[in-house]
N, C-alpha and C positions, 0 to 999 in steps of 0.2 A: 084215724092215722095209723099207719102200719108201724110195727115195732121193729127196731133194728138193734143188733148187738153192737157193742163198741168196736169189736173186731171187724164187723162188716162195714161200719161207717169209716173206720180208719183206712181199711183197704180201698174202699171206694174213693174217698177224698185224696188218698195218697196217689192213686192212679191218675185222677184228674190233675193233680199237682205236677206229676212227671210229664204227662201229655202236654200240658200248658207250657211247662218249662222247655220242652223240645220245640214247640211252636214259637215260643219267645226267642229261643236261640236262633231259629231259622230267620226270624225277622232281623236280628242283629247281623247275621251273615249276608242277607240280601242287601241291607242298608250299607254295609261296609263295601260290598262289591260295586254297588251303584255309585256310592260316594267316591270311590277310587276312580271309576270310569269318568264320572263327572269332573273330577279334579283334573284328570289328564286332558279331557276335551276342552275344558275352560282355559287351561294354561296354554293350549295351542290355538286358542281363539276360534274353535270350531263349534262352540255352543253359545247361541244367542240367548237373550232373555226369554223369549217365547219358547224356544227349544228347551231351555232349562226348566221351564214350567212343566212342559210335557214329560220331561225326564223325571222330575221330582214326583209327579203324580203317578207315573208308571211304577216307580220304585215303591211308593206307599201302597198301591193297590196289589202289587205282586207280593209284598211282605205280608200283608193282611190275608191274602189268599193262601199263603203258606200255612199260617196259623189255622185258618178255617179248614183246609184240607187235612191237616194233622189231626184236629179234633174230630172231624167227620170220619176219617179212616178208623180211628181207635174206637169210636162209638157207633160204627155203622150197623152193628147187629142190634142195637137198642132202639133203632128207628126214632132217633131224637127229632130230626127235622121231617116229621111226617106232613102229609098234605093238610092235615087238620089244622095245624097252627098257622097256615097261610089263608085260612078262611076269611071271606069278606061278607059272610052272611050276617045280617043284623048290624052291619057297620055302614050307616048312611052318611049323607053329607053333614047332617047336624052333629053326629058323633065326632066326625073329623074336625069340624069347626070348634066344638066344645073342647076337645082334647088339645087343639092347637092354642086356643085362648089361654088355657091353664098352663101349657108348656112355656109360654112366653115369660110370665112372671117367675116361674121356677128357674128358667135359664138366667133371668136377671138377678136372682138371689145369688147364683154362682158368680156372676160378674161382680156384684157388690162385695162378696167375700174376698174375691181376688183384689179388688180395689183397696179394701181394708188392709190386706196383707202387704200390698205395695206401699200404702201410706205409712204403715208401721215400720217397714224396713227402710223407708225413705227417712224417717225420723232417726233411724240408727245410722244413717249415712250411706245406705245401700240403695243406689238408683239403677233402675232397669232401662235398657235401651233396646230398640228393635232394629233389625237389619233392614235398611230401606229397600234393598233389592228384593227381599222376600215378600215385602208388602207393597211393592210397586204396582201401579195401575195395570201395567202390561201383564204382570204375573197373575194378579187377582182376577182380571176380567178375561183371561184366556179361556178358550173352550175346554181345555184339559182340566183346569182348576174347577170350573163350574160343574162339568160332568162328574169329575171325581168327588167333589165335596157334596153335591146335591143328589147324586144318584148311586154311584158305585160304592162310596164309603158307607152310606146308610144301609145298603143291602148286605155288604160284608160284615160290618160291625154289629148290626142287629142279629144276623144269623149266628155270629160267634157268641156274643155276650148275652143276648136274650134267648135266642133259639136253642143254643147248645148248653152253654155254661149255666144259665139260670135254670133251665129245665133239669139238668143233672143235679144241681144243688137243692132244688125245690122239695125233694123228698125229705129233707132235713129242716124244713120250715120256710115259709114264704118270705118272712122278714130277713132271715139269714141269706136266702138266695138273692133277694133284691139288693141288699147292702153289699154283699160280696161281689156280685157281678158288676155293680156300679163302681166299686172301688177298683177292680181290675180294669174296667173301661176307662176310668180316669187316669190310672197309672200308665196305661199303654200309650197315652198321648205323648208322654215323655217330656213334658215341660210344665212349669208352674203356672204359666199364663192360662192354660186351658183346664187345669186340674179341677178347680172348684166348679166351674160351669159343667164340665163333663160328668162330675160326680152327681150334682143335683139333677141334671138332665137324665143321667142313668137311673137314678132312683125313680123318677117319674115314669120313664119308659118301662122299667121293670114292673112297676105297679100296674101300669096300663096293660102290659102284656098278660099279667096274671088275671086281671079283671075281665079283659075281653077275649083272652085266649087266641089273639090274632097277632101274628108277627107282621102281617101286612100293614096293620095300623101303626105299629111302632116304627116300621120302615118309612112310612109316609110322614109321621111326626118328626122322625130324625132328619129326613130330607128337608122338610119345611123349616125346621129349626136351624139347620146349616145354611139354608138359603137366606133366612132372615139375618143370621150373623154375617154372612157374606155381603148382603145388601148394605149393612151398616158401614162396612169397610169401603165399598164402592161409591155409595152416595153420601154426600155431605148433608146430613139432616140437621136443621136448626135446633138449638138447645131447647127452646120452648116447646116446639113440636115433639121433640124426643121425650121430654118429661110428660107431656100430655098423653102420648101413646102409652107410656109405661103405667101411668096412673089409670088410664082407661082400661087397659088390659087387666091390671091388677084387680080393679073393682068388679069387672065382669067375671073374672075367674073366681072371686069370692062368692058371688051370687050363684054361679053354676055349681060350685062345690057344695053349698048348703041347701040348694034346692034341686039337686039332681036325682032325688029318690033315695033308695037304699044305699047305705055306705057298705063298701066291701070290707069285710073283716079278714085280716091276714092271719094265717095259722101261726101257732106258737112253735117253738123249737120241737124237734122230734123227740118222742119219748123212747128211751132206750131200755132194752131188756137184756141183762147179762148174767151169766152164771157166776157163782161165787168164785173169785180168783183174786188172791191177795196182790197180784201184780197191778191190778186196777184200783186198789184201795190203799188208803194212807194208814189205816190202823185196823186192828182186829174187830173193833166194834162196828165199823162200816161194813166189813166183810160179813159179819154175822147178820147184820140188818139186811144186806143185799141178798144173802142166801135165804133168809126167811121170806123176803118179798118174792124172790124167784120161785120158791116152793109153793107159795100161795098164788102165783101167777099175777101178782100186782106189778104193773110197770114201775120201774124206778129210773129216774133220770140221773145218770151218774156223771155226765159231762155235757158240754154244749158243743154244737157244730163249729162255733167260732174257735173254741179252744182246740178242737180236733183238727180243723182245716189249717189254721195258721200255725199249728205246731208241727206240721209235716215238713220234712227237710226240703223237698222240691219247691214247696210254696215259699219257704223262707228264702231260698236261693233266687227265685224270680222276683220276689219283692225287693231283695237287695239290689238286683240288677236294675229294676225300674227306678228305685230311689236314687241309685248312683247316676243313672242317665239324667234324671231331673236335676240333680245337683250340678252335674257337668254342664248341661244346657243352660241352667240358671247362671252359673259362674261366667259363661261366655256372654251373657246378656246384661252383665252389670258393669258399672264404670266407677 
């Protein structure tokens, strides 16, 4: 593991924070413009349900494309999205089947967590309602929704959160990179209904990307997972069959996990090497210890990537934006 000074890590993570904040701001601007146009067209009766579906999906894809291009532009010299991570060598049909079988129960864990949250809030007298127009059959089954959800979204989102963000963060530890990229992935969905599912799925996709070194596989898994979620909305599956499918997938996933060969061990947090400087130390004894270890060239871990990343001003700003959006959307969905 390479050694990084605290200054280097702060500078690197601060840069990522500002770039992501700019991209997140672009998403808000695009959403505002499209929402304004949509409101004007709807009020004049010029936007049908099907046309509205196309309009919504175009807005979503353009906003995510803005974030993707923002990240790609600022990190263009680092060759983040190289051809190597799109490799399909060694990824056969069985790998895809195994990965998908494990993806399903992981996605269901997120669904169950969401259900528990809703049940708890319901006991407190807070009930959630869904907009029938958003989840109407015309909207869900439109070509725009299917293409956007099952093809465009997986490509853009995987390129952003696994291809770029996870790759940038990975130098400071695999676990940190997976958890942080999954959290950002969950927050950017902007609603409490998808948060838990997006987070658990993001954890699995991050792990899968690091294990296989293939963004192509995570794009396929993301597309299949979205297709499965969409099919549950489109088709009315009997409760008994639904339960049987979940149990079956869960049992097979457990068997695959324990009998799939070597387990992949994620790396620990990065070890930092920093010269003696009281600005990074809480007292003189720590400073002396740090100086002694630096002189003997023994690595000394003086902070964690989590503390460093989430302590950055731009990171706190976009986290506040994401949380505020979730609260606002949630408040509109309660009765």
